[in-house]
N, CA, C, O and CB atoms as a CASP TS submission, in Angstrom:
PFRMAT TS
TARGET T0000
AUTHOR 0000-0000-0000
METHOD Language model
MODEL 1
PARENT N/A
ATOM      1  N   MET     1      62.386 -94.367  45.594  1.00  0.00           N
ATOM      2  CA  MET     1      63.118 -95.624  44.823  1.00  0.00           C
ATOM      3  C   MET     1      62.538 -95.911  43.373  1.00  0.00           C
ATOM      4  O   MET     1      63.168 -96.556  42.534  1.00  0.00           O
ATOM      5  CB  MET     1      62.914 -97.064  45.717  1.00  0.00           C
ATOM      6  N   ALA     2      61.280 -95.371  43.158  1.00  0.00           N
ATOM      7  CA  ALA     2      61.009 -95.341  41.680  1.00  0.00           C
ATOM      8  C   ALA     2      61.828 -94.313  40.938  1.00  0.00           C
ATOM      9  O   ALA     2      62.388 -94.699  39.912  1.00  0.00           O
ATOM     10  CB  ALA     2      59.540 -95.057  41.418  1.00  0.00           C
ATOM     11  N   ARG     3      61.972 -93.086  41.305  1.00  0.00           N
ATOM     12  CA  ARG     3      62.875 -92.107  40.725  1.00  0.00           C
ATOM     13  C   ARG     3      64.417 -92.669  40.398  1.00  0.00           C
ATOM     14  O   ARG     3      65.077 -92.491  39.373  1.00  0.00           O
ATOM     15  CB  ARG     3      62.931 -90.899  41.749  1.00  0.00           C
ATOM     16  N   TRP     4      64.659 -93.174  41.226  1.00  0.00           N
ATOM     17  CA  TRP     4      66.330 -94.207  41.629  1.00  0.00           C
ATOM     18  C   TRP     4      65.967 -94.930  40.339  1.00  0.00           C
ATOM     19  O   TRP     4      66.571 -94.440  39.385  1.00  0.00           O
ATOM     20  CB  TRP     4      66.528 -95.574  43.478  1.00  0.00           C
ATOM     21  N   LEU     5      65.173 -95.936  40.015  1.00  0.00           N
ATOM     22  CA  LEU     5      64.873 -96.761  38.879  1.00  0.00           C
ATOM     23  C   LEU     5      64.805 -96.185  37.756  1.00  0.00           C
ATOM     24  O   LEU     5      65.575 -96.696  36.943  1.00  0.00           O
ATOM     25  CB  LEU     5      63.819 -97.391  38.975  1.00  0.00           C
ATOM     26  N   LEU     6      64.117 -95.206  37.301  1.00  0.00           N
ATOM     27  CA  LEU     6      64.103 -94.458  36.499  1.00  0.00           C
ATOM     28  C   LEU     6      65.418 -93.891  35.922  1.00  0.00           C
ATOM     29  O   LEU     6      65.989 -94.036  34.842  1.00  0.00           O
ATOM     30  CB  LEU     6      63.370 -93.719  36.933  1.00  0.00           C
ATOM     31  N   THR     7      65.661 -93.259  36.937  1.00  0.00           N
ATOM     32  CA  THR     7      67.257 -92.540  36.326  1.00  0.00           C
ATOM     33  C   THR     7      68.190 -93.803  35.925  1.00  0.00           C
ATOM     34  O   THR     7      68.742 -93.977  34.838  1.00  0.00           O
ATOM     35  CB  THR     7      68.276 -91.490  37.761  1.00  0.00           C
ATOM     36  N   LEU     8      68.217 -94.338  36.653  1.00  0.00           N
ATOM     37  CA  LEU     8      69.151 -95.943  36.448  1.00  0.00           C
ATOM     38  C   LEU     8      68.806 -96.630  34.867  1.00  0.00           C
ATOM     39  O   LEU     8      69.646 -96.960  34.031  1.00  0.00           O
ATOM     40  CB  LEU     8      68.472 -97.386  37.882  1.00  0.00           C
ATOM     41  N   SER     9      67.354 -96.724  34.755  1.00  0.00           N
ATOM     42  CA  SER     9      66.900 -97.037  33.566  1.00  0.00           C
ATOM     43  C   SER     9      67.408 -96.065  32.410  1.00  0.00           C
ATOM     44  O   SER     9      67.723 -96.581  31.337  1.00  0.00           O
ATOM     45  CB  SER     9      65.482 -97.083  33.680  1.00  0.00           C
ATOM     46  N   SER    10      67.509 -94.592  32.582  1.00  0.00           N
ATOM     47  CA  SER    10      67.441 -93.651  31.423  1.00  0.00           C
ATOM     48  C   SER    10      69.393 -94.062  31.127  1.00  0.00           C
ATOM     49  O   SER    10      69.936 -94.170  30.027  1.00  0.00           O
ATOM     50  CB  SER    10      66.786 -91.564  31.980  1.00  0.00           C
ATOM     51  N   TYR    11      69.931 -94.183  32.249  1.00  0.00           N
ATOM     52  CA  TYR    11      71.496 -94.432  31.844  1.00  0.00           C
ATOM     53  C   TYR    11      71.702 -95.671  30.928  1.00  0.00           C
ATOM     54  O   TYR    11      72.831 -95.819  30.458  1.00  0.00           O
ATOM     55  CB  TYR    11      72.434 -94.692  33.209  1.00  0.00           C
ATOM     56  N   VAL    12      70.770 -96.545  30.632  1.00  0.00           N
ATOM     57  CA  VAL    12      70.698 -97.622  30.069  1.00  0.00           C
ATOM     58  C   VAL    12      70.079 -97.412  28.580  1.00  0.00           C
ATOM     59  O   VAL    12      70.646 -97.593  27.502  1.00  0.00           O
ATOM     60  CB  VAL    12      69.988 -98.489  30.953  1.00  0.00           C
ATOM     61  N   VAL    13      68.800 -96.992  28.826  1.00  0.00           N
ATOM     62  CA  VAL    13      68.125 -96.683  27.654  1.00  0.00           C
ATOM     63  C   VAL    13      68.530 -95.686  26.699  1.00  0.00           C
ATOM     64  O   VAL    13      68.372 -95.854  25.490  1.00  0.00           O
ATOM     65  CB  VAL    13      67.014 -96.395  27.970  1.00  0.00           C
ATOM     66  N   ALA    14      69.017 -94.710  27.171  1.00  0.00           N
ATOM     67  CA  ALA    14      69.472 -93.475  26.521  1.00  0.00           C
ATOM     68  C   ALA    14      70.684 -93.846  25.377  1.00  0.00           C
ATOM     69  O   ALA    14      70.571 -93.498  24.201  1.00  0.00           O
ATOM     70  CB  ALA    14      70.040 -92.418  27.740  1.00  0.00           C
ATOM     71  N   PRO    15      71.629 -94.456  25.793  1.00  0.00           N
ATOM     72  CA  PRO    15      72.912 -95.231  25.116  1.00  0.00           C
ATOM     73  C   PRO    15      72.552 -95.947  23.911  1.00  0.00           C
ATOM     74  O   PRO    15      73.017 -95.899  22.772  1.00  0.00           O
ATOM     75  CB  PRO    15      73.573 -96.328  26.082  1.00  0.00           C
ATOM     76  N   LEU    16      71.559 -96.664  24.459  1.00  0.00           N
ATOM     77  CA  LEU    16      70.829 -97.994  23.607  1.00  0.00           C
ATOM     78  C   LEU    16      69.999 -96.941  22.318  1.00  0.00           C
ATOM     79  O   LEU    16      70.299 -97.093  21.134  1.00  0.00           O
ATOM     80  CB  LEU    16      69.340 -99.181  24.911  1.00  0.00           C
ATOM     81  N   MET    17      69.396 -96.339  22.574  1.00  0.00           N
ATOM     82  CA  MET    17      68.677 -95.254  21.606  1.00  0.00           C
ATOM     83  C   MET    17      69.589 -94.533  20.573  1.00  0.00           C
ATOM     84  O   MET    17      69.220 -94.346  19.414  1.00  0.00           O
ATOM     85  CB  MET    17      68.021 -94.081  22.493  1.00  0.00           C
ATOM     86  N   LEU    18      70.922 -94.095  21.099  1.00  0.00           N
ATOM     87  CA  LEU    18      71.879 -93.430  20.583  1.00  0.00           C
ATOM     88  C   LEU    18      72.606 -94.350  19.528  1.00  0.00           C
ATOM     89  O   LEU    18      72.941 -94.074  18.376  1.00  0.00           O
ATOM     90  CB  LEU    18      72.715 -92.925  21.654  1.00  0.00           C
ATOM     91  N   TYR    19      72.761 -95.548  20.260  1.00  0.00           N
ATOM     92  CA  TYR    19      73.433 -96.604  19.389  1.00  0.00           C
ATOM     93  C   TYR    19      72.347 -96.991  18.165  1.00  0.00           C
ATOM     94  O   TYR    19      72.673 -97.077  16.981  1.00  0.00           O
ATOM     95  CB  TYR    19      73.845 -98.025  20.377  1.00  0.00           C
ATOM     96  N   ILE    20      71.217 -97.170  18.599  1.00  0.00           N
ATOM     97  CA  ILE    20      69.982 -97.568  17.229  1.00  0.00           C
ATOM     98  C   ILE    20      69.793 -96.456  16.487  1.00  0.00           C
ATOM     99  O   ILE    20      69.288 -96.561  15.370  1.00  0.00           O
ATOM    100  CB  ILE    20      68.323 -98.011  17.696  1.00  0.00           C
ATOM    101  N   PHE    21      70.142 -95.321  16.960  1.00  0.00           N
ATOM    102  CA  PHE    21      69.775 -93.977  16.046  1.00  0.00           C
ATOM    103  C   PHE    21      71.156 -94.360  15.120  1.00  0.00           C
ATOM    104  O   PHE    21      70.839 -94.921  14.071  1.00  0.00           O
ATOM    105  CB  PHE    21      69.749 -92.072  17.028  1.00  0.00           C
ATOM    106  N   GLY    22      72.310 -94.211  15.258  1.00  0.00           N
ATOM    107  CA  GLY    22      73.590 -94.377  14.581  1.00  0.00           C
ATOM    108  C   GLY    22      73.518 -95.200  13.603  1.00  0.00           C
ATOM    109  O   GLY    22      73.897 -94.946  12.459  1.00  0.00           O
ATOM    110  N   CYS    23      72.970 -96.370  14.023  1.00  0.00           N
ATOM    111  CA  CYS    23      72.795 -97.552  13.280  1.00  0.00           C
ATOM    112  C   CYS    23      71.979 -97.419  12.116  1.00  0.00           C
ATOM    113  O   CYS    23      72.117 -98.055  11.071  1.00  0.00           O
ATOM    114  CB  CYS    23      72.277 -98.529  14.062  1.00  0.00           C
ATOM    115  N   GLY    24      71.146 -96.578  12.357  1.00  0.00           N
ATOM    116  CA  GLY    24      69.807 -96.472  11.435  1.00  0.00           C
ATOM    117  C   GLY    24      70.354 -95.104  10.296  1.00  0.00           C
ATOM    118  O   GLY    24      70.033 -94.997   9.112  1.00  0.00           O
ATOM    119  N   ILE    25      70.901 -94.534  10.781  1.00  0.00           N
ATOM    120  CA  ILE    25      71.869 -93.393   9.913  1.00  0.00           C
ATOM    121  C   ILE    25      72.654 -94.077   8.929  1.00  0.00           C
ATOM    122  O   ILE    25      72.676 -93.629   7.783  1.00  0.00           O
ATOM    123  CB  ILE    25      72.995 -92.533  10.861  1.00  0.00           C
ATOM    124  N   TYR    26      73.411 -95.282   9.283  1.00  0.00           N
ATOM    125  CA  TYR    26      74.158 -95.926   8.784  1.00  0.00           C
ATOM    126  C   TYR    26      73.718 -96.643   7.611  1.00  0.00           C
ATOM    127  O   TYR    26      74.227 -96.555   6.494  1.00  0.00           O
ATOM    128  CB  TYR    26      74.588 -96.543   9.611  1.00  0.00           C
ATOM    129  N   THR    27      72.675 -97.403   7.967  1.00  0.00           N
ATOM    130  CA  THR    27      71.911 -98.044   7.187  1.00  0.00           C
ATOM    131  C   THR    27      71.234 -97.254   6.116  1.00  0.00           C
ATOM    132  O   THR    27      71.273 -97.548   4.921  1.00  0.00           O
ATOM    133  CB  THR    27      71.084 -98.667   7.927  1.00  0.00           C
ATOM    134  N   ALA    28      70.505 -96.055   6.719  1.00  0.00           N
ATOM    135  CA  ALA    28      70.138 -95.202   5.349  1.00  0.00           C
ATOM    136  C   ALA    28      71.150 -94.786   4.293  1.00  0.00           C
ATOM    137  O   ALA    28      70.826 -94.676   3.111  1.00  0.00           O
ATOM    138  CB  ALA    28      69.574 -93.907   5.735  1.00  0.00           C
ATOM    139  N   TYR    29      72.541 -94.527   4.795  1.00  0.00           N
ATOM    140  CA  TYR    29      73.415 -94.192   4.128  1.00  0.00           C
ATOM    141  C   TYR    29      73.843 -95.316   3.125  1.00  0.00           C
ATOM    142  O   TYR    29      74.199 -95.053   1.976  1.00  0.00           O
ATOM    143  CB  TYR    29      74.313 -93.739   4.947  1.00  0.00           C
ATOM    144  N   ARG    30      73.776 -96.797   3.719  1.00  0.00           N
ATOM    145  CA  ARG    30      74.003 -97.781   2.529  1.00  0.00           C
ATOM    146  C   ARG    30      72.970 -98.315   1.880  1.00  0.00           C
ATOM    147  O   ARG    30      73.103 -99.363   1.248  1.00  0.00           O
ATOM    148  CB  ARG    30      74.690 -98.854   2.866  1.00  0.00           C
ATOM    149  N   GLN    31      71.868 -97.693   1.954  1.00  0.00           N
ATOM    150  CA  GLN    31      70.325 -97.982   1.410  1.00  0.00           C
ATOM    151  C   GLN    31      69.912 -99.345   1.654  1.00  0.00           C
ATOM    152  O   GLN    31      69.311 -99.931   0.753  1.00  0.00           O
ATOM    153  CB  GLN    31      70.145 -97.759  -0.189  1.00  0.00           C
ATOM    154  N   THR    32      70.158 -99.950   2.782  1.00  0.00           N
ATOM    155  CA  THR    32      69.565-101.183   3.234  1.00  0.00           C
ATOM    156  C   THR    32      68.133-100.771   3.904  1.00  0.00           C
ATOM    157  O   THR    32      68.071-100.671   5.129  1.00  0.00           O
ATOM    158  CB  THR    32      70.592-101.961   4.299  1.00  0.00           C
ATOM    159  N   TRP    33      67.416-100.622   3.398  1.00  0.00           N
ATOM    160  CA  TRP    33      65.926 -99.825   3.634  1.00  0.00           C
ATOM    161  C   TRP    33      65.347-101.037   4.799  1.00  0.00           C
ATOM    162  O   TRP    33      64.931-100.740   5.919  1.00  0.00           O
ATOM    163  CB  TRP    33      64.684 -99.648   1.816  1.00  0.00           C
ATOM    164  N   ASN    34      65.404-101.999   4.423  1.00  0.00           N
ATOM    165  CA  ASN    34      64.761-103.156   5.344  1.00  0.00           C
ATOM    166  C   ASN    34      65.043-103.057   6.849  1.00  0.00           C
ATOM    167  O   ASN    34      64.302-103.059   7.833  1.00  0.00           O
ATOM    168  CB  ASN    34      65.313-104.582   4.900  1.00  0.00           C
ATOM    169  N   GLN    35      66.717-102.947   6.644  1.00  0.00           N
ATOM    170  CA  GLN    35      67.425-102.960   8.106  1.00  0.00           C
ATOM    171  C   GLN    35      67.166-101.399   8.790  1.00  0.00           C
ATOM    172  O   GLN    35      67.410-101.037   9.941  1.00  0.00           O
ATOM    173  CB  GLN    35      69.303-103.309   7.926  1.00  0.00           C
ATOM    174  N   PHE    36      66.655-100.711   7.797  1.00  0.00           N
ATOM    175  CA  PHE    36      66.626 -99.243   8.589  1.00  0.00           C
ATOM    176  C   PHE    36      65.035 -99.055   8.973  1.00  0.00           C
ATOM    177  O   PHE    36      64.805 -98.242   9.869  1.00  0.00           O
ATOM    178  CB  PHE    36      67.228 -97.783   7.474  1.00  0.00           C
ATOM    179  N   PHE    37      64.137 -99.599   8.491  1.00  0.00           N
ATOM    180  CA  PHE    37      62.983 -99.722   8.851  1.00  0.00           C
ATOM    181  C   PHE    37      62.790-100.681  10.250  1.00  0.00           C
ATOM    182  O   PHE    37      61.903-100.505  11.085  1.00  0.00           O
ATOM    183  CB  PHE    37      62.330-100.175   7.667  1.00  0.00           C
ATOM    184  N   ILE    38      63.692-101.588  10.291  1.00  0.00           N
ATOM    185  CA  ILE    38      63.667-102.594  11.432  1.00  0.00           C
ATOM    186  C   ILE    38      64.082-101.368  12.694  1.00  0.00           C
ATOM    187  O   ILE    38      63.355-101.109  13.653  1.00  0.00           O
ATOM    188  CB  ILE    38      64.985-104.123  11.172  1.00  0.00           C
ATOM    189  N   LEU    39      65.392-100.736  12.411  1.00  0.00           N
ATOM    190  CA  LEU    39      65.929 -99.937  13.548  1.00  0.00           C
ATOM    191  C   LEU    39      64.982 -99.075  14.055  1.00  0.00           C
ATOM    192  O   LEU    39      64.925 -98.839  15.262  1.00  0.00           O
ATOM    193  CB  LEU    39      67.081 -99.164  13.210  1.00  0.00           C
ATOM    194  N   LEU    40      63.904 -98.364  12.900  1.00  0.00           N
ATOM    195  CA  LEU    40      63.528 -97.026  13.168  1.00  0.00           C
ATOM    196  C   LEU    40      62.495 -97.581  14.442  1.00  0.00           C
ATOM    197  O   LEU    40      62.400 -97.113  15.577  1.00  0.00           O
ATOM    198  CB  LEU    40      62.793 -96.084  11.705  1.00  0.00           C
ATOM    199  N   VAL    41      61.718 -98.814  13.801  1.00  0.00           N
ATOM    200  CA  VAL    41      60.477 -99.659  14.800  1.00  0.00           C
ATOM    201  C   VAL    41      61.492 -99.535  16.198  1.00  0.00           C
ATOM    202  O   VAL    41      61.161 -98.740  17.078  1.00  0.00           O
ATOM    203  CB  VAL    41      59.985-101.808  14.202  1.00  0.00           C
ATOM    204  N   ALA    42      62.626-100.286  16.337  1.00  0.00           N
ATOM    205  CA  ALA    42      63.274-100.335  17.571  1.00  0.00           C
ATOM    206  C   ALA    42      63.534 -99.384  18.096  1.00  0.00           C
ATOM    207  O   ALA    42      63.374 -99.413  19.317  1.00  0.00           O
ATOM    208  CB  ALA    42      64.201-100.866  17.622  1.00  0.00           C
ATOM    209  N   GLU    43      63.966 -98.303  17.586  1.00  0.00           N
ATOM    210  CA  GLU    43      63.930 -96.646  18.508  1.00  0.00           C
ATOM    211  C   GLU    43      62.635 -96.233  18.778  1.00  0.00           C
ATOM    212  O   GLU    43      62.514 -95.580  19.815  1.00  0.00           O
ATOM    213  CB  GLU    43      64.569 -95.238  17.643  1.00  0.00           C
ATOM    214  N   PHE    44      61.486 -96.468  18.029  1.00  0.00           N
ATOM    215  CA  PHE    44      60.365 -95.832  18.442  1.00  0.00           C
ATOM    216  C   PHE    44      60.002 -97.064  19.900  1.00  0.00           C
ATOM    217  O   PHE    44      59.579 -96.563  20.942  1.00  0.00           O
ATOM    218  CB  PHE    44      59.087 -95.671  16.948  1.00  0.00           C
ATOM    219  N   ILE    45      60.145 -98.140  19.855  1.00  0.00           N
ATOM    220  CA  ILE    45      60.022 -98.893  21.023  1.00  0.00           C
ATOM    221  C   ILE    45      60.285 -98.523  22.323  1.00  0.00           C
ATOM    222  O   ILE    45      59.513 -98.400  23.274  1.00  0.00           O
ATOM    223  CB  ILE    45      60.633 -99.792  20.895  1.00  0.00           C
ATOM    224  N   CYS    46      61.979 -98.292  22.204  1.00  0.00           N
ATOM    225  CA  CYS    46      62.359 -97.785  23.163  1.00  0.00           C
ATOM    226  C   CYS    46      62.262 -96.177  23.742  1.00  0.00           C
ATOM    227  O   CYS    46      62.789 -95.750  24.769  1.00  0.00           O
ATOM    228  CB  CYS    46      63.354 -98.184  23.011  1.00  0.00           C
ATOM    229  N   PHE    47      61.516 -95.502  22.869  1.00  0.00           N
ATOM    230  CA  PHE    47      61.381 -94.459  23.125  1.00  0.00           C
ATOM    231  C   PHE    47      60.179 -94.555  23.970  1.00  0.00           C
ATOM    232  O   PHE    47      60.124 -93.948  25.040  1.00  0.00           O
ATOM    233  CB  PHE    47      61.426 -93.702  22.075  1.00  0.00           C
ATOM    234  N   VAL    48      59.186 -95.310  23.527  1.00  0.00           N
ATOM    235  CA  VAL    48      57.839 -95.735  24.217  1.00  0.00           C
ATOM    236  C   VAL    48      57.920 -95.964  25.529  1.00  0.00           C
ATOM    237  O   VAL    48      57.348 -95.382  26.450  1.00  0.00           O
ATOM    238  CB  VAL    48      57.263 -96.914  23.699  1.00  0.00           C
ATOM    239  N   LEU    49      58.949 -97.183  25.552  1.00  0.00           N
ATOM    240  CA  LEU    49      59.190 -97.615  26.901  1.00  0.00           C
ATOM    241  C   LEU    49      59.762 -96.503  28.138  1.00  0.00           C
ATOM    242  O   LEU    49      59.419 -96.377  29.314  1.00  0.00           O
ATOM    243  CB  LEU    49      60.205 -98.738  26.698  1.00  0.00           C
ATOM    244  N   PHE    50      60.785 -95.772  27.301  1.00  0.00           N
ATOM    245  CA  PHE    50      61.262 -94.661  28.637  1.00  0.00           C
ATOM    246  C   PHE    50      60.408 -93.902  28.856  1.00  0.00           C
ATOM    247  O   PHE    50      60.395 -93.520  30.026  1.00  0.00           O
ATOM    248  CB  PHE    50      62.444 -93.714  28.514  1.00  0.00           C
ATOM    249  N   PHE    51      59.152 -93.225  27.800  1.00  0.00           N
ATOM    250  CA  PHE    51      58.232 -92.301  28.482  1.00  0.00           C
ATOM    251  C   PHE    51      57.399 -93.031  29.019  1.00  0.00           C
ATOM    252  O   PHE    51      57.047 -92.484  30.065  1.00  0.00           O
ATOM    253  CB  PHE    51      57.581 -91.338  27.740  1.00  0.00           C
ATOM    254  N   GLY    52      56.686 -94.349  28.813  1.00  0.00           N
ATOM    255  CA  GLY    52      55.700 -95.033  29.501  1.00  0.00           C
ATOM    256  C   GLY    52      56.637 -94.982  31.125  1.00  0.00           C
ATOM    257  O   GLY    52      56.089 -94.466  32.098  1.00  0.00           O
ATOM    258  N   ALA    53      57.722 -95.432  31.211  1.00  0.00           N
ATOM    259  CA  ALA    53      58.762 -95.542  32.458  1.00  0.00           C
ATOM    260  C   ALA    53      58.247 -94.289  33.177  1.00  0.00           C
ATOM    261  O   ALA    53      57.704 -94.441  34.271  1.00  0.00           O
ATOM    262  CB  ALA    53      60.589 -95.473  32.052  1.00  0.00           C
ATOM    263  N   THR    54      58.397 -92.831  32.551  1.00  0.00           N
ATOM    264  CA  THR    54      58.654 -92.203  33.187  1.00  0.00           C
ATOM    265  C   THR    54      56.894 -91.272  34.129  1.00  0.00           C
ATOM    266  O   THR    54      56.674 -90.627  35.154  1.00  0.00           O
ATOM    267  CB  THR    54      59.751 -91.556  32.256  1.00  0.00           C
ATOM    268  N   ALA    55      56.041 -91.832  32.852  1.00  0.00           N
ATOM    269  CA  ALA    55      54.676 -91.535  33.155  1.00  0.00           C
ATOM    270  C   ALA    55      54.234 -92.183  34.515  1.00  0.00           C
ATOM    271  O   ALA    55      53.787 -91.573  35.486  1.00  0.00           O
ATOM    272  CB  ALA    55      53.790 -92.020  32.000  1.00  0.00           C
ATOM    273  N   ILE    56      54.469 -93.709  34.387  1.00  0.00           N
ATOM    274  CA  ILE    56      54.251 -94.439  35.469  1.00  0.00           C
ATOM    275  C   ILE    56      55.111 -94.102  36.728  1.00  0.00           C
ATOM    276  O   ILE    56      54.510 -94.161  37.800  1.00  0.00           O
ATOM    277  CB  ILE    56      54.409 -95.739  35.081  1.00  0.00           C
ATOM    278  N   THR    57      56.397 -93.767  36.752  1.00  0.00           N
ATOM    279  CA  THR    57      56.971 -93.128  37.952  1.00  0.00           C
ATOM    280  C   THR    57      56.514 -91.802  38.407  1.00  0.00           C
ATOM    281  O   THR    57      56.634 -91.496  39.593  1.00  0.00           O
ATOM    282  CB  THR    57      58.302 -93.010  37.774  1.00  0.00           C
ATOM    283  N   GLU    58      55.931 -90.891  37.432  1.00  0.00           N
ATOM    284  CA  GLU    58      55.120 -89.724  37.967  1.00  0.00           C
ATOM    285  C   GLU    58      53.654 -90.251  38.648  1.00  0.00           C
ATOM    286  O   GLU    58      53.290 -89.934  39.781  1.00  0.00           O
ATOM    287  CB  GLU    58      54.823 -88.641  36.658  1.00  0.00           C
ATOM    288  N   GLY    59      53.013 -90.984  37.866  1.00  0.00           N
ATOM    289  CA  GLY    59      51.985 -91.658  38.761  1.00  0.00           C
ATOM    290  C   GLY    59      52.045 -92.338  39.747  1.00  0.00           C
ATOM    291  O   GLY    59      51.037 -92.596  40.404  1.00  0.00           O
ATOM    292  N   ILE    60      53.105 -92.723  40.024  1.00  0.00           N
ATOM    293  CA  ILE    60      53.436 -93.579  41.621  1.00  0.00           C
ATOM    294  C   ILE    60      53.869 -92.235  42.740  1.00  0.00           C
ATOM    295  O   ILE    60      53.773 -92.306  43.965  1.00  0.00           O
ATOM    296  CB  ILE    60      55.199 -94.978  41.448  1.00  0.00           C
ATOM    297  N   GLY    61      54.297 -91.180  42.052  1.00  0.00           N
ATOM    298  CA  GLY    61      54.864 -90.087  42.967  1.00  0.00           C
ATOM    299  C   GLY    61      53.530 -89.551  43.413  1.00  0.00           C
ATOM    300  O   GLY    61      53.262 -89.486  44.613  1.00  0.00           O
ATOM    301  N   ARG    62      52.640 -89.144  42.429  1.00  0.00           N
ATOM    302  CA  ARG    62      51.293 -88.327  42.583  1.00  0.00           C
ATOM    303  C   ARG    62      50.188 -89.375  43.626  1.00  0.00           C
ATOM    304  O   ARG    62      49.526 -89.022  44.602  1.00  0.00           O
ATOM    305  CB  ARG    62      50.534 -88.016  40.757  1.00  0.00           C
ATOM    306  N   PHE    63      50.268 -90.355  43.172  1.00  0.00           N
ATOM    307  CA  PHE    63      49.696 -91.387  44.329  1.00  0.00           C
ATOM    308  C   PHE    63      50.069 -91.458  45.606  1.00  0.00           C
ATOM    309  O   PHE    63      49.247 -91.387  46.520  1.00  0.00           O
ATOM    310  CB  PHE    63      49.889 -92.613  44.048  1.00  0.00           C
ATOM    311  N   SER    64      51.249 -91.592  45.782  1.00  0.00           N
ATOM    312  CA  SER    64      51.858 -91.544  47.164  1.00  0.00           C
ATOM    313  C   SER    64      51.724 -90.200  48.066  1.00  0.00           C
ATOM    314  O   SER    64      51.547 -90.256  49.283  1.00  0.00           O
ATOM    315  CB  SER    64      53.335 -91.815  46.981  1.00  0.00           C
ATOM    316  N   GLU    65      51.829 -88.975  47.330  1.00  0.00           N
ATOM    317  CA  GLU    65      51.321 -87.784  47.810  1.00  0.00           C
ATOM    318  C   GLU    65      50.021 -87.744  48.335  1.00  0.00           C
ATOM    319  O   GLU    65      49.814 -87.430  49.507  1.00  0.00           O
ATOM    320  CB  GLU    65      51.382 -86.920  46.909  1.00  0.00           C
ATOM    321  N   TRP    66      49.022 -88.079  47.447  1.00  0.00           N
ATOM    322  CA  TRP    66      47.521 -88.216  47.435  1.00  0.00           C
ATOM    323  C   TRP    66      47.483 -89.153  48.559  1.00  0.00           C
ATOM    324  O   TRP    66      46.528 -88.796  49.248  1.00  0.00           O
ATOM    325  CB  TRP    66      46.786 -88.771  46.005  1.00  0.00           C
ATOM    326  N   LEU    67      48.065 -90.208  49.105  1.00  0.00           N
ATOM    327  CA  LEU    67      48.070 -90.915  50.161  1.00  0.00           C
ATOM    328  C   LEU    67      48.615 -90.489  51.526  1.00  0.00           C
ATOM    329  O   LEU    67      48.313 -90.858  52.661  1.00  0.00           O
ATOM    330  CB  LEU    67      48.604 -91.878  49.796  1.00  0.00           C
ATOM    331  N   ALA    68      49.317 -89.792  51.175  1.00  0.00           N
ATOM    332  CA  ALA    68      50.363 -88.846  52.528  1.00  0.00           C
ATOM    333  C   ALA    68      49.201 -87.805  52.928  1.00  0.00           C
ATOM    334  O   ALA    68      49.096 -87.434  54.097  1.00  0.00           O
ATOM    335  CB  ALA    68      52.185 -87.713  51.806  1.00  0.00           C
ATOM    336  N   GLU    69      48.369 -87.364  51.963  1.00  0.00           N
ATOM    337  CA  GLU    69      47.552 -86.297  52.554  1.00  0.00           C
ATOM    338  C   GLU    69      46.286 -87.166  53.189  1.00  0.00           C
ATOM    339  O   GLU    69      45.389 -86.475  53.672  1.00  0.00           O
ATOM    340  CB  GLU    69      47.077 -85.089  51.346  1.00  0.00           C
ATOM    341  N   LEU    70      46.162 -88.222  53.227  1.00  0.00           N
ATOM    342  CA  LEU    70      44.834 -88.889  53.765  1.00  0.00           C
ATOM    343  C   LEU    70      45.385 -88.979  55.246  1.00  0.00           C
ATOM    344  O   LEU    70      44.686 -89.461  56.137  1.00  0.00           O
ATOM    345  CB  LEU    70      44.328 -90.539  52.987  1.00  0.00           C
TER
END
């Protein structure tokens, strides 16, 4: 179940990250630096959330395997 949720979230977060990245490139091109830095922070937050969810899912899987061995 946890892996399914992680896969589902990757389909939601990945396009969001690409959209934010594209907006960041556009704002850098237009030289609106305030917006660029805001989008950069938003991209970083999405990145942290996605990899945090991956780490939690892996931890749950290892814990479940540990419990199964008992």
